[in-house]
C-alpha positions in Angstrom: 7.8 -27.0 68.6 8.2 -23.7 66.8 11.6 -22.5 65.6 11.1 -19.3 67.5 11.0 -21.3 70.7 14.2 -23.2 70.1 17.4 -22.6 72.0 20.7 -22.0 70.2 21.8 -25.5 70.9 18.7 -27.0 69.5 19.0 -24.8 66.4 22.6 -25.8 65.9 21.6 -29.5 66.2 18.8 -29.0 63.7 21.2 -27.1 61.3 23.6 -30.1 61.4 20.8 -32.5 60.5 19.7 -30.3 57.7 23.3 -29.9 56.3 23.8 -33.7 56.5 20.6 -34.3 54.5 21.6 -31.7 51.9 25.0 -33.3 51.5 23.4 -36.8 51.1 20.9 -35.6 48.5 23.6 -33.7 46.5 25.8 -36.8 46.6 23.0 -39.0 45.4 22.2 -36.6 42.6 25.8 -36.5 41.5 26.0 -40.3 41.4 22.9 -40.4 39.2 24.3 -37.9 36.8 27.7 -39.6 36.9 26.2 -42.9 36.0 24.6 -41.4 32.9 27.8 -39.6 31.8 30.4 -41.1 29.6 33.8 -39.9 28.2 33.1 -38.1 25.0 29.7 -36.7 26.0 29.0 -33.2 25.1 28.1 -31.2 28.2 27.3 -27.6 29.3 27.5 -25.7 32.6 27.1 -22.2 33.9 29.9 -20.0 35.2 30.3 -16.3 35.9 31.4 -16.0 32.3 28.2 -17.5 31.0 27.2 -20.9 29.6 30.2 -23.1 28.8 30.2 -26.0 26.4 32.7 -28.8 26.3 33.4 -32.6 26.2 33.9 -35.0 29.1 37.5 -36.2 29.0 37.7 -37.9 32.4 35.4 -39.3 35.1 36.5 -39.5 38.7 34.6 -40.8 41.7 33.3 -37.3 42.7 34.3 -35.0 39.8 34.3 -34.8 36.0 37.0 -33.2 33.9 35.6 -31.2 30.9 37.6 -29.8 28.0 35.8 -26.6 27.0 35.5 -25.2 23.5 38.2 -22.7 24.2 40.6 -25.6 25.3 40.4 -25.0 29.0 40.1 -27.9 31.5 37.4 -27.7 34.1 37.1 -30.1 37.1 33.5 -30.0 38.2 31.0 -31.9 40.3 28.7 -33.9 38.1 25.6 -32.1 39.4 26.8 -28.9 37.7 26.8 -30.5 34.3 24.0 -30.9 31.7 24.4 -33.5 28.9 23.8 -31.7 25.6 21.4 -33.8 23.5 22.0 -33.8 19.7 19.0 -32.5 17.9 
């Protein structure tokens, strides 16, 4: 069946299935990142202000609290964070 041939009801049902799958994959990705992350890890993330660097100060079930270099606290989903590797 082509998407052009689908009714509004069929499209809404397909949309719901797609959104549920996206939510599942994001949650799985967040769990994997969270499992690798520890308090004290140096991390970075992107904002409208640019790339921010900080340290993990707290891990929750769905979020991580980061203290940035400018002493601001950020509560973020783990999928937004990248662990900074020491070189």
